[in-house]
C-alpha positions in Angstrom: -39.3 -224.1 47.3 -37.6 -221.1 48.8 -36.7 -217.9 47.0 -33.0 -218.7 46.9 -33.5 -222.2 45.5 -36.0 -220.8 42.9 -33.5 -218.2 41.8 -30.7 -220.7 41.6 -32.9 -223.0 39.4 -33.7 -220.0 37.1 -30.0 -219.2 36.8 -29.2 -222.8 35.8 -32.0 -222.8 33.2 -30.8 -219.5 31.8 -27.2 -220.7 31.5 -28.5 -223.8 29.7 -30.3 -221.7 27.1 -27.2 -219.4 26.8 -24.9 -222.3 26.1 -27.5 -223.9 23.8 -27.8 -220.7 21.9 -24.0 -220.2 21.6 -23.4 -223.8 20.5 -26.1 -223.7 17.8 -24.8 -220.4 16.5 -21.3 -221.9 16.1 -22.7 -224.9 14.3 -24.8 -222.7 12.0 -21.7 -220.7 11.1 -19.8 -223.9 10.4 -22.6 -225.2 8.2 -22.6 -222.0 6.2 -18.9 -222.2 5.6 -18.8 -226.0 4.9 -19.6 -225.9 1.2 -16.8 -223.5 0.5 -14.2 -225.7 2.2 -15.4 -229.0 0.9 -15.6 -228.1 -2.7 -13.5 -226.0 -4.9 -14.9 -222.6 -5.8 -15.2 -223.5 -9.5 -17.4 -226.5 -8.8 -19.5 -224.9 -6.0 -23.1 -225.3 -7.0 -26.1 -223.3 -5.9 -27.7 -226.5 -4.7 -24.8 -227.1 -2.2 -25.1 -223.5 -0.9 -28.9 -223.9 -0.5 -28.7 -227.3 1.1 -26.2 -225.9 3.7 -27.9 -222.5 4.0 -31.4 -223.5 4.8 -30.7 -225.6 7.9 -28.1 -223.0 9.0 -30.7 -220.3 8.8 -33.1 -222.4 10.8 -30.5 -223.0 13.4 -29.6 -219.3 13.6 -33.3 -218.5 14.2 -33.5 -221.2 16.9 -30.3 -219.8 18.4 -31.8 -216.3 18.6 -35.0 -217.7 20.1 -33.0 -219.6 22.8 -31.1 -216.5 23.6 -34.3 -214.6 24.1 -35.6 -217.4 26.3 -32.5 -217.1 28.5 -33.0 -213.3 28.8 -36.6 -213.8 29.8 -35.6 -216.4 32.5 -33.0 -214.0 33.8 -35.5 -211.2 34.0 -37.6 -213.4 36.4 -34.8 -213.8 38.9 -35.7 -211.9 42.0 -32.8 -210.3 44.0 
């Protein structure tokens, strides 16, 4: 595979990870806000916050990892 084709493939992989990271970050923010919109503030329980917060935290960490992966791929692109 030529240098130009290899660089193009790396750019496509990097864009995939950037979009994956951005999408998962948006989903994580929506998951954190969901209990506050689905229940009234008076009946909001700690269980609902924890059940929404734990997966959202995991998704945020994965988003950060995927963004770092995209940065690592971009750093390998040769000009």
